[in-house]
TIVOFI-545735 format. One line per field, with one value per residue (C-alpha): residue in three letters; residue number from 1; chain; x, y, z. Coordinates in nm, 4 decimals. Example, Ala and Ser with C-alpha at 12.3 -4.5 7.8 and 13.67 -1.06 7.14 Angstrom:
residuo: [ALA, SER];
num: [1, 2];
cadena: [A, A];
px: [1.2300, 1.3670];
py: [-0.4500, -0.1060];
pz: [0.7800, 0.7140];
***
This chain:
residuo: [UNK, UNK, UNK, UNK, UNK, UNK, UNK, UNK, UNK, UNK, UNK, UNK, UNK, UNK, UNK, UNK, UNK, UNK, UNK, UNK, UNK, UNK, UNK, UNK, UNK, UNK, UNK, UNK, UNK, UNK, UNK, UNK, UNK, UNK, UNK, UNK, UNK, UNK, UNK, UNK, UNK, UNK, UNK, UNK, UNK, UNK, UNK, UNK, UNK, UNK, UNK, UNK, UNK, UNK, UNK, UNK, UNK, UNK, UNK, UNK, UNK, UNK, UNK, UNK, UNK, UNK, UNK, UNK, UNK, UNK, UNK, UNK, UNK, UNK, UNK, UNK, UNK, UNK, UNK, UNK, UNK, UNK, UNK, UNK, UNK, UNK, UNK, UNK, UNK, UNK, UNK, UNK, UNK, UNK, UNK, UNK, UNK, UNK, UNK, UNK, UNK, UNK, UNK, UNK, UNK, UNK, UNK, UNK, UNK, UNK, UNK, UNK, UNK, UNK, UNK, UNK, UNK, UNK, UNK, UNK, UNK, UNK, UNK, UNK, UNK, UNK, UNK, UNK, UNK, UNK, UNK, UNK, UNK, UNK, UNK, UNK, UNK, UNK, UNK, UNK, UNK, UNK, UNK, UNK, UNK, UNK, UNK, UNK, UNK, UNK, UNK, UNK, UNK, UNK, UNK, UNK, UNK, UNK, UNK, UNK, UNK, UNK, UNK, UNK, UNK, UNK, UNK, UNK, UNK, UNK, UNK, UNK, UNK, UNK, UNK, UNK, UNK, UNK, UNK, UNK, UNK, UNK, UNK, UNK, UNK, UNK, UNK, UNK, UNK, UNK, UNK, UNK, UNK, UNK, UNK, UNK, UNK, UNK, UNK, UNK, UNK, UNK, UNK, UNK, UNK, UNK, UNK, UNK, UNK, UNK, UNK, UNK, UNK, UNK, UNK, UNK, UNK, UNK, UNK, UNK, UNK, UNK, UNK, UNK, UNK, UNK, UNK, UNK, UNK, UNK, UNK, UNK, UNK, UNK, UNK, UNK, UNK, UNK, UNK, UNK, UNK, UNK, UNK, UNK, UNK, UNK, UNK, UNK, UNK, UNK, UNK, UNK, UNK, UNK, UNK, UNK, UNK, UNK, UNK, UNK, UNK, UNK, UNK, UNK, UNK, UNK, UNK, UNK, UNK, UNK, UNK, UNK, UNK, UNK, UNK, UNK, UNK, UNK, UNK, UNK, UNK, UNK, UNK, UNK, UNK, UNK, UNK, UNK, UNK, UNK, UNK, UNK, UNK, UNK, UNK, UNK, UNK, UNK, UNK, UNK, UNK, UNK, UNK, UNK, UNK, UNK, UNK, UNK, UNK, UNK, UNK, UNK, UNK, UNK, UNK, UNK, UNK, UNK, UNK, UNK, UNK, UNK, UNK, UNK, UNK, UNK];
num: [1, 2, 3, 4, 5, 6, 7, 8, 9, 10, 11, 12, 13, 14, 15, 16, 17, 18, 19, 20, 21, 22, 23, 24, 25, 26, 27, 28, 29, 30, 31, 32, 33, 34, 35, 36, 37, 38, 39, 40, 41, 42, 43, 44, 45, 46, 47, 48, 49, 50, 51, 52, 53, 54, 55, 56, 57, 58, 59, 60, 61, 62, 63, 64, 65, 66, 67, 68, 69, 70, 71, 72, 73, 74, 75, 76, 77, 78, 79, 80, 81, 82, 83, 84, 85, 86, 87, 88, 89, 90, 91, 92, 93, 94, 95, 96, 97, 98, 99, 100, 101, 102, 103, 104, 105, 106, 107, 108, 109, 110, 111, 112, 113, 114, 115, 116, 117, 118, 119, 120, 121, 122, 123, 124, 125, 126, 127, 128, 129, 130, 131, 132, 133, 134, 135, 136, 137, 138, 139, 140, 141, 142, 143, 144, 145, 146, 147, 148, 149, 150, 151, 152, 153, 154, 155, 156, 157, 158, 159, 160, 161, 162, 163, 164, 165, 166, 167, 168, 169, 170, 171, 172, 173, 174, 175, 176, 177, 178, 179, 180, 181, 182, 183, 184, 185, 186, 187, 188, 189, 190, 191, 192, 193, 194, 195, 196, 197, 198, 199, 200, 201, 202, 203, 204, 205, 206, 207, 208, 209, 210, 211, 212, 213, 214, 215, 216, 217, 218, 219, 220, 221, 222, 223, 224, 225, 226, 227, 228, 229, 230, 231, 232, 233, 234, 235, 236, 237, 238, 239, 240, 241, 242, 243, 244, 245, 246, 247, 248, 249, 250, 251, 252, 253, 254, 255, 256, 257, 258, 259, 260, 261, 262, 263, 264, 265, 266, 267, 268, 269, 270, 271, 272, 273, 274, 275, 276, 277, 278, 279, 280, 281, 282, 283, 284, 285, 286, 287, 288, 289, 290, 291, 292, 293, 294, 295, 296, 297, 298, 299, 300, 301, 302, 303, 304, 305, 306, 307, 308, 309, 310, 311, 312, 313, 314, 315, 316, 317, 318, 319, 320, 321, 322, 323, 324, 325, 326];
cadena: [A, A, A, A, A, A, A, A, A, A, A, A, A, A, A, A, A, A, A, A, A, A, A, A, A, A, A, A, A, A, A, A, A, A, A, A, A, A, A, A, A, A, A, A, A, A, A, A, A, A, A, A, A, A, A, A, A, A, A, A, A, A, A, A, A, A, A, A, A, A, A, A, A, A, A, A, A, A, A, A, A, A, A, A, A, A, A, A, A, A, A, A, A, A, A, A, A, A, A, A, A, A, A, A, A, A, A, A, A, A, A, A, A, A, A, A, A, A, A, A, A, A, A, A, A, A, A, A, A, A, A, A, A, A, A, A, A, A, A, A, A, A, A, A, A, A, A, A, A, A, A, A, A, A, A, A, A, A, A, A, A, A, A, A, A, A, A, A, A, A, A, A, A, A, A, A, A, A, A, A, A, A, A, A, A, A, A, A, A, A, A, A, A, A, A, A, A, A, A, A, A, A, A, A, A, A, A, A, A, A, A, A, A, A, A, A, A, A, A, A, A, A, A, A, A, A, A, A, A, A, A, A, A, A, A, A, A, A, A, A, A, A, A, A, A, A, A, A, A, A, A, A, A, A, A, A, A, A, A, A, A, A, A, A, A, A, A, A, A, A, A, A, A, A, A, A, A, A, A, A, A, A, A, A, A, A, A, A, A, A, A, A, A, A, A, A, A, A, A, A, A, A, A, A, A, A, A, A, A, A, A, A, A, A, A, A, A, A, A, A, A, A, A, A, A, A];
px: [0.0000, 0.2718, 0.5660, 0.6822, 0.6858, 0.8579, 1.1805, 1.2410, 1.0434, 1.2403, 1.1098, 0.8735, 0.5072, 0.3723, 0.1249, -0.1044, -0.0992, -0.4279, -0.4303, -0.4531, -0.1896, 0.1902, 0.4227, 0.5233, 0.1561, 0.1481, 0.4400, 0.2801, -0.0510, 0.1259, 0.3450, 0.0319, -0.0513, 0.2933, 0.4506, 0.8277, 0.8939, 1.1292, 0.9691, 1.0969, 0.9314, 1.1150, 1.0877, 0.8254, 0.4871, 0.3337, 0.0197, -0.1861, -0.0447, -0.1667, -0.0136, 0.2627, 0.4654, 0.6974, 0.7426, 1.0568, 1.0292, 1.2937, 1.6524, 1.5406, 1.5371, 1.9139, 1.8426, 1.6615, 1.9412, 1.9593, 1.5899, 1.5790, 1.7664, 1.4841, 1.2677, 0.9280, 0.6092, 0.3297, -0.0090, -0.0726, -0.3564, -0.2507, -0.5074, -0.4055, -0.4736, -0.3569, -0.0581, -0.0333, 0.2499, 0.2762, 0.2370, -0.0601, -0.4235, -0.3386, -0.1810, -0.2896, -0.3494, -0.0738, -0.1686, -0.3984, -0.3405, -0.5374, -0.5043, -0.7687, -0.5018, -0.3462, -0.3999, -0.3285, -0.0801, 0.1129, 0.1271, 0.2560, 0.5156, 0.6463, 0.6353, 0.8847, 1.1271, 1.1173, 1.2429, 1.6053, 1.8517, 1.7959, 1.8645, 1.5555, 1.5167, 1.2826, 0.9562, 0.9766, 0.7063, 0.9069, 1.1038, 1.4374, 1.6739, 1.8890, 2.1357, 1.9588, 1.6142, 1.3302, 1.2425, 0.8766, 0.9784, 1.1506, 0.8392, 0.5962, 0.7935, 0.8418, 1.2184, 1.2863, 1.5408, 1.7823, 1.7837, 2.0551, 1.8613, 2.1760, 2.2879, 1.9737, 1.9126, 1.9064, 2.0207, 1.7194, 1.6168, 1.2781, 1.2576, 0.9113, 0.6381, 0.3117, 0.0092, -0.3077, -0.5736, -0.6507, -1.0045, -1.1524, -0.8098, -0.6997, -0.3941, -0.3611, -0.0207, 0.1990, 0.5648, 0.8599, 1.1342, 1.4490, 1.4776, 1.4748, 1.2259, 0.9356, 0.6447, 0.4826, 0.7751, 0.7769, 0.4054, 0.4459, 0.7308, 0.4931, 0.2350, 0.4968, 0.6174, 0.2730, 0.2605, 0.0268, 0.0284, -0.0573, -0.1298, -0.1279, -0.4716, -0.4088, -0.0959, -0.0765, 0.2492, 0.1871, 0.5371, 0.8489, 1.1274, 1.0092, 0.6674, 0.3611, 0.0206, -0.1393, 0.0953, 0.0149, -0.2500, -0.4678, -0.3527, -0.6997, -0.7367, -0.3983, -0.4710, -0.8133, -0.6752, -0.3971, -0.6465, -0.8609, -0.5674, -0.4178, -0.0434, 0.1904, 0.4201, 0.1438, 0.1881, 0.5687, 0.7802, 1.1165, 1.4433, 1.5404, 1.2351, 1.3367, 1.4176, 1.7620, 2.0450, 2.2987, 2.3915, 2.2193, 2.4493, 2.3475, 2.6016, 2.5304, 2.7960, 2.6486, 2.9963, 3.0646, 2.7329, 2.8253, 3.1662, 3.0102, 2.7505, 3.0381, 3.1910, 3.4763, 3.6167, 3.6449, 3.8872, 3.8175, 4.0003, 3.7944, 3.7165, 3.6251, 3.4009, 3.2095, 3.1720, 3.0782, 2.8500, 2.5549, 2.4163, 2.0366, 1.9343, 2.0220, 2.2963, 2.6331, 2.9245, 3.2278, 3.4819, 3.5167, 3.8194, 3.6030, 3.3800, 3.0441, 2.7483, 2.5523, 2.2678, 2.3774, 2.1449, 2.1874, 2.1455, 1.7674, 1.7565, 1.6815, 1.8575, 2.1036, 2.3023, 2.4100, 2.7530, 3.0554, 3.2660, 3.6178, 3.8585, 4.1773, 4.3939, 4.3344, 4.2796, 4.1068, 3.7833, 3.7066, 3.3531, 3.2381, 2.9093, 2.8433, 2.5094, 2.3055, 1.9563, 1.8276];
py: [0.0000, 0.2443, 0.0698, 0.3684, 0.5941, 0.3377, 0.3593, 0.7217, 0.7976, 0.8758, 1.0579, 1.0247, 0.9447, 1.1197, 0.8601, 0.8592, 0.5128, 0.4067, 0.2380, -0.1411, -0.2286, -0.2409, -0.0088, -0.3007, -0.3567, -0.0066, -0.0904, -0.4243, -0.2621, -0.0102, -0.2794, -0.4639, -0.1583, -0.0339, -0.3692, -0.3988, -0.0348, -0.0266, 0.1120, 0.1744, 0.3401, 0.5957, 0.4808, 0.2492, 0.3119, 0.0677, -0.1136, 0.0895, 0.4162, 0.6222, 0.9164, 1.0268, 0.7440, 0.8626, 0.5992, 0.6374, 0.5427, 0.4121, 0.5223, 0.7663, 0.4651, 0.5280, 0.8446, 0.6629, 0.6990, 1.0741, 1.1127, 0.8951, 1.1522, 1.4052, 1.5068, 1.3415, 1.4947, 1.2850, 1.3360, 1.0726, 0.9740, 0.7968, 0.6161, 0.6106, 0.3321, 0.0184, -0.1225, -0.3806, -0.6010, -0.4010, -0.0614, 0.0106, -0.0926, -0.3958, -0.5840, -0.7854, -0.6033, -0.6795, -0.4555, -0.1759, 0.1165, 0.4083, 0.7358, 0.9685, 1.1630, 1.2801, 1.6410, 1.8287, 2.0483, 1.7436, 1.5970, 1.9190, 1.9542, 1.6011, 1.6341, 1.9206, 1.6909, 1.4460, 1.7070, 1.6716, 1.3903, 1.0534, 0.6828, 0.4781, 0.0995, -0.0012, -0.1822, -0.5623, -0.5582, -0.3711, -0.4398, -0.3469, -0.6403, -0.8204, -1.0733, -1.0487, -1.1259, -0.8713, -0.8130, -0.8985, -1.2546, -1.2910, -1.1477, -1.3779, -1.6889, -1.5741, -1.5877, -1.2397, -1.3782, -1.4107, -1.0331, -0.8042, -0.4771, -0.2728, -0.3558, -0.2283, 0.1029, 0.4041, 0.7618, 0.9757, 1.3398, 1.4838, 1.8363, 1.9310, 1.7680, 1.9641, 1.8283, 1.9776, 1.8097, 1.5620, 1.4298, 1.1059, 0.9510, 1.0267, 1.2462, 1.4069, 1.5423, 1.6454, 1.5473, 1.6232, 1.3618, 1.2328, 0.9167, 0.5957, 0.7286, 0.5059, 0.7281, 0.4285, 0.4110, 0.7878, 0.7873, 0.5088, 0.7051, 0.9995, 0.7777, 0.6359, 0.9855, 1.0633, 0.7311, 0.5361, 0.3166, 0.4042, 0.2629, 0.4361, 0.4199, 0.6522, 0.7590, 0.9844, 1.0921, 1.4365, 1.5096, 1.3170, 1.3605, 1.7186, 1.5978, 1.7267, 1.5621, 1.8258, 1.7176, 1.3481, 1.1484, 0.8847, 0.5399, 0.4374, 0.7618, 0.7193, 0.3595, 0.4537, 0.7397, 0.5242, 0.2507, 0.5119, 0.5981, 0.9067, 0.9380, 0.8299, 1.1236, 1.3634, 1.2379, 1.2211, 1.4678, 1.4934, 1.4478, 1.8136, 1.8972, 1.6619, 1.8027, 1.6552, 1.7844, 1.7844, 2.0551, 2.0577, 2.1705, 2.2561, 2.2180, 2.4484, 2.2843, 1.9820, 1.8396, 1.8264, 1.6492, 1.3930, 1.3341, 1.2726, 1.0391, 0.8434, 0.8020, 1.0493, 1.2498, 1.6237, 1.8497, 2.2187, 2.5040, 2.6822, 2.9597, 2.7184, 2.5231, 2.8378, 2.9372, 2.5947, 2.4632, 2.6673, 2.5915, 2.5656, 2.4995, 2.6589, 2.4150, 2.5872, 2.3516, 2.5092, 2.2954, 1.9794, 1.8368, 1.5388, 1.3584, 1.5247, 1.3917, 1.6261, 1.6118, 1.6830, 1.8700, 1.9282, 2.2569, 2.2234, 2.1698, 1.7968, 1.5514, 1.3149, 1.1784, 1.1628, 1.3203, 1.3136, 1.6199, 1.5744, 1.8508, 1.6970, 1.9931, 2.3301, 2.4780, 2.2062, 2.0108, 1.6751, 1.6077, 1.2575, 1.0752, 0.8238, 0.6916, 0.7448, 0.8805, 0.8900];
pz: [0.0000, 0.0990, -0.0659, -0.2702, 0.0350, 0.2542, 0.0535, 0.1448, 0.4584, 0.7703, 1.0729, 1.3652, 1.4194, 1.7299, 1.8545, 2.1577, 2.3111, 2.4706, 2.8101, 2.8122, 2.5516, 2.5544, 2.3661, 2.1450, 2.0626, 1.9117, 1.6811, 1.5880, 1.4962, 1.2722, 1.1156, 0.9990, 0.7884, 0.6922, 0.6113, 0.6332, 0.7140, 1.0128, 1.3295, 1.6814, 1.9798, 2.1930, 2.5528, 2.6962, 2.8542, 3.1032, 2.9810, 3.2308, 3.0970, 2.8054, 2.6267, 2.3929, 2.2383, 1.9581, 1.6872, 1.4770, 1.1114, 0.8700, 0.9253, 1.1945, 1.4271, 1.4370, 1.6352, 1.9146, 2.1702, 2.1063, 2.1907, 2.5024, 2.7130, 2.6987, 2.9955, 3.0327, 3.1752, 3.3278, 3.4878, 3.7523, 3.9851, 4.3042, 4.5196, 4.8844, 5.1329, 4.9543, 4.7697, 4.4900, 4.3685, 4.0440, 4.2194, 3.9912, 3.9522, 3.7372, 4.0286, 4.3321, 4.6588, 4.9088, 5.2007, 5.3146, 5.5504, 5.6912, 5.5000, 5.6449, 5.8330, 5.5030, 5.3917, 5.0694, 5.2552, 5.3775, 5.0283, 4.8752, 5.1497, 5.0910, 4.7106, 4.7280, 4.9113, 4.6198, 4.3717, 4.2666, 4.1940, 4.3602, 4.3254, 4.2405, 4.2283, 3.9428, 4.0243, 4.0209, 3.7550, 3.4910, 3.1733, 3.3326, 3.2886, 3.5454, 3.4024, 3.0664, 3.2068, 3.2583, 3.6229, 3.5656, 3.4803, 3.8177, 3.9842, 3.8018, 3.8963, 4.2544, 4.2122, 4.3517, 4.5957, 4.3025, 4.2520, 4.3796, 4.3756, 4.4437, 4.0896, 3.9194, 4.0946, 3.8653, 3.9013, 3.8158, 3.8466, 3.9394, 3.7962, 3.9209, 4.1294, 4.1308, 4.3194, 4.1726, 4.3878, 4.6646, 4.6993, 4.8388, 4.8803, 4.5222, 4.4641, 4.1203, 4.0272, 3.7347, 3.7394, 3.5120, 3.5281, 3.3616, 3.1579, 3.3589, 3.6144, 3.7138, 3.8133, 3.9860, 4.2267, 4.2729, 4.3537, 4.6096, 4.7698, 4.8085, 4.9801, 5.2153, 5.3043, 5.4543, 5.6416, 5.4186, 5.1083, 4.7505, 4.4069, 4.0685, 3.9072, 3.6104, 3.4230, 3.1183, 2.9536, 2.8115, 2.6818, 2.5809, 2.3251, 2.2806, 2.1597, 2.3460, 2.3699, 2.1447, 1.8634, 1.8938, 1.7066, 1.8708, 1.7586, 1.6411, 1.4438, 1.2755, 1.1782, 1.0419, 0.8305, 0.6861, 0.6017, 0.4268, 0.2018, 0.3645, 0.3106, 0.5874, 0.5057, 0.6163, 0.9733, 0.9740, 1.1721, 0.9871, 1.1824, 1.1391, 1.3534, 1.6368, 1.9784, 2.0512, 2.2658, 1.9828, 1.7299, 1.3904, 1.1068, 0.7522, 0.4705, 0.1772, -0.0433, -0.2263, -0.2898, 0.0832, 0.1358, -0.1309, 0.0277, 0.3677, 0.2178, 0.0633, 0.4072, 0.3676, 0.6576, 0.5994, 0.7873, 0.8396, 1.0025, 1.2660, 1.0171, 0.7351, 0.9702, 1.0650, 0.6985, 0.5621, 0.8374, 0.9605, 1.3072, 1.2724, 1.6331, 1.9672, 2.0705, 2.1234, 2.1970, 2.3646, 2.1808, 1.9750, 2.1502, 2.2435, 1.9983, 1.9552, 1.7607, 1.5380, 1.2885, 0.9311, 0.6949, 0.3229, 0.1362, 0.1320, 0.5076, 0.4902, 0.7207, 0.5545, 0.8452, 1.2050, 1.2083, 1.4327, 1.5096, 1.6417, 1.7353, 1.5944, 1.6954, 1.8463, 1.5011, 1.2954, 1.3154, 1.1549, 1.0313, 0.9409, 0.8927, 1.1689, 1.0446, 0.7327, 0.7958, 0.4403];
***
């Protein structure tokens, strides 16, 4: 159906994942329509969660690592008074505890304490791997005694933690976090800080990889439109529009673009580099003495590769293509 487009398409689909399916299910559903076109999702959402799930298309899957480092924003509802084995509403209740003493003021006070860098162990029911095996498989078989949790803790950062309401034992909050953060664990930590238990009953990711919820398309809507014959390219965000923490450089000289596409390394003086490569985003590296990845754009502003900048000496810079994007 889309065979002609598949040969050249590279970019991102901003999809809204519905609750009740896995992130891989989203890719599988799209693969049934798009055929052999390579797809890869940026980050993973729990089955309970809904929200923004960027799907990389074609050679843009090679930019996945560059997008994973972005901040994520979630809206979460935490039900106080009980805890499950999965830390969310899909699990079995393990314990209950009184929560009527909890106030909105207490919750907001404790939420502030959770802002900043911290070390977080992932939930047992998660896809994080230990010795090549996902944690949820250890949990399902009851073999949690084989886990050394000190080896799987993650350094995370909570940038903001805003509690908007507390009513009938349900805490609603918005949180901005780094990659690797499990909001389920963060929510349970909040419950514990006010001397009770808690379970996540709703989770919505409203921003990730620079993509906000208003930019995303409901999965069912996207599938329906593609089945009706709308072009996939109409939903694609091109790589040059990605929000990545690397410099984007445009080369106006077509011969230089051809050389880089052929795998050649090009050396520039500092002055030549400034004249030949135009920075098109707001990234401003101090120096290239260490290797630095960059996005390479051709004269028309289209992405053609993931580049590598190396400061060979104090006065020259080497530019090479690390991965082809088109």
